[in-house]
N, C-alpha and C positions, 0 to 999 in steps of 0.2 A: 437555510443553513448553507453558508458559502464554504466552510472548511471541508476538504475532501478526505481527511484522514479516516473518517468513518467507513469509507468504501474499501479500505485496505483489509478489513476483517472478513471472516466468513459469516454466515448467517447467525450462528450462535454468538459470536463475538460482537457483531453489530447490535444484537438484542441487549447484551449486557453493557456495551459501551466501552470495552477495553479488551486488549489482547496481550498475550505474553510474548515478548521478544527474546528468543533463545540466545541470540548472539550477545545482546546487552544484559541478559539475565535480569530483565526488568518487565514490569507490567506497564503498558502505555495506554493512556486515554485516547480513544479513537476520535474524540470530538475536538480536543484541543492539542493533543500530542504530548501532554505532560507525562513524565515517566516516574515510576516508583521502583527503585532497585531492590532486588531480593537481598536479604541479609542485613538490611538497614531497618531500624525501628523508627516509625513515624509517630508524631504526637499531634493530637487534636484536643486542645484543652488539657484535661487531666487524663485523657485516654491515650494509651500506647498501643500500637498495632503494627502488624507485619505488612509487607508491601501490597499483597492482594487485597487485604481489608482496607488499606489506605486508598487504593485506587477506586475501590467500590464506593467508599465514602466521598471521595473527590467527585466522581461522576454524579452522585446523588446531590451533593451540596452545590456544586458549581454549574451543573447542566440540567438538573431535574430529571424528568422521565426520558429515557431513550426513545420511548414511543413518540413523544412530541418532537424530539430531535429528528427522527426519521420522517415523521409526517410533514415536516417543514423543509424537506429537500426540494430541489428544483422540480417543477411540475413535469418536465420532460422525463425525469427519472422515476418519479413515483407513479405517473400515468393515471391520475384520477382528478376529477373536477373539484372545485372549491366546495361544492355542495356535498360531495362524497366525503371530503376531508372533515367537514363539519359533522356529518353523520357518524364518521368513525370516532370522533372525539366523544360524542355522547354514548356511543356503543361501548367504547373503552371504559367509560365511567360506570357502566352497568345499568343505564336507563332502559326501561322497557319500551316497546313500540309506541304505546300511547304517549309516554312522556317525551320521546324523541319527536313524534309528530307535532306535539304542542310546542316544543322548543323551536322547531324549524318552520312551523307554519305550513305543514304539509299533511296529506292524508295518511291513514294507516296503510293503505295499499301501496303508496309511494315508498314508505319505510320498508315494506316487505320486498318491494322491487330493488331497493338498495341492498338489502341482505342477499338477494339472489345474485345481483351483479358482483358483489364481493366474493361470493363462493365461486362464481364463474371466473373471475380474475385470479383467484387462488389456484384453481385447477389449471388455468392457462400458464401461470407462472411455474407450476410444478412440471408441466409437460415441457415448457421451453427450457428450464434448467436442465432437465434430463437430456434433451436434445443437444444442448451446448456442451454438456459434460462428455457425451459420446463424440461430438465433433472434436473437442480438445484432445480426448484420448487418442483418436485417430490421427490428428495432426502430430501429436508427440511421437506416436509410433512411426509415422511416415518420416518425420524429421530425423529420428534416431537411426532409421534404416539408411537414409541418405547420408548421414554423417559417417556411418560405417563404410558405405560404398565410396564416397568421395573424399573422406578424411577432411571435413570442413573444420576450420578453426575460428575462434572469435566469440563463440557463445559462452556466456558466463551465467552462473547460477542466479544472479539477481536480475537477469534480463526480464523486463516486463512484457516485451513483444518480440516474437521470433519472426523475422522477415528476411528479405533478400540482403539487408545490410550485413547480416552475419554469414553470408555465403563467401567465406574467405578460405581458400585452400592453403595448405602448408606452403606451397610455392609462393603464393601471393603474400603470405605472412613474412616469409624470408626476405622478399623484395622490400616490404615496408620497413623491416628492421634495418636493412641495408641503406635505404633512402632517407629514413627519418631519424635514425639513432647513431650516435658516435660510440664506437667500441661495443656494438651489440646491444641486446635487449636490456641489459642492466646499465647501459651508458646514458649520457645526456641526450636530450631531445634537440634536434637541429631546429625544427620548426613544427608548429602544431597544424595539422591538415584541416582544411575547410570542408572537404567532402565527407559526407556522413560515414561511408563505408570505411575509409581510411582512418577517420577519427575514432571510430569504434575499435578498430584493430590496434591503434596506438594506445588507447585507454586500457584495452585488455592487457597489453604488454606492461604498461605502467603499473597496473593493479597487482602484478606479480611481486611488487616490492612490499606488499602487505600480507601479514599472516592471518589466516582464518582463525577465529576464536579469540583473538586478542583485541583488547580495547586500547585505542590510541587517543591521546589528547590532541587538541587542535594544533598545539605547538609541535608535537611529534609529526603530525601529518604534514605540516608546512615545511618542517626541516627535511623530511624525506623527499617531498616534491620539489623543493627548491634546489636540491642536488641534481634533479632531472631537468628542470626548466625554470627560467627566471620568473615567468608569470605563473607561479605556483597556485595563485588564487583561482585562475581559470581552470587549471587542471583539477583542483579540488572540487570546483563547482560542477564540472562535467562528470567527474567520477561519481558524484552523488546523483546528478540528473539522469545519468544513463544506468544507474542501478548497480555500479561496481562497489560503492561504499554507501553506508548508511550512517546516520548520526543522531544523537539525542537532540531534543528540541532546543535546549540551551547551548548546544555545540560543545558541551563538556566532554563528550566522548564520541569516537568514530570507530567503525568496525567494517570488515568485509561483509557485504550483504550476501545472505544465503538465499 
């Protein structure tokens, strides 16, 4: 499976194949990105249904089992051999050891070995997830402490990675406004910087033109950005790429990413 949307959800969301986007007030398929807005009634033949029921049906009809979607991700991500994947498919269907051994042409002892390896990998995954959660908690705590001490600017809520590119002090931010904007942070952009750190700072300032919790059409986004810079399409692309804005799959709506 090449689509990476599914990795945007937590474990429970990945299992069911969709998640709820609070900003868009919609349920989104994690496999293809199709959204189902709350408050709209969807139709399937003679059946009428609300958004969450519609996205559940969509996942089932269009993509089948999320088990098989997850099982077919890149080998590097799932971390198991083709033989283990084959075993898991039979195991998922509820076949017993003897039936699995016959289907795969292996001995019963090999089947038992596969079961043991799966339990071992499950335990490893639990331990690793716990370690990473502790690391992230510590990183967030340290980062917040540094922000309080050094008064860093540039970090936005939609940031997917917190690194040195966000290490922008208030003084640096003021210099960027002076050097890149005409008439202050709400004015036009003179030129779009190439360096990552300055680019992020400029995008952060431009993002202030959009209100949280509001849905914008693409036409509205373009009109706002065109007032800031003639190449508004580039600004729009980078605002989405760097996590300042998000949008529906069909580009019908945009919003400030939380």
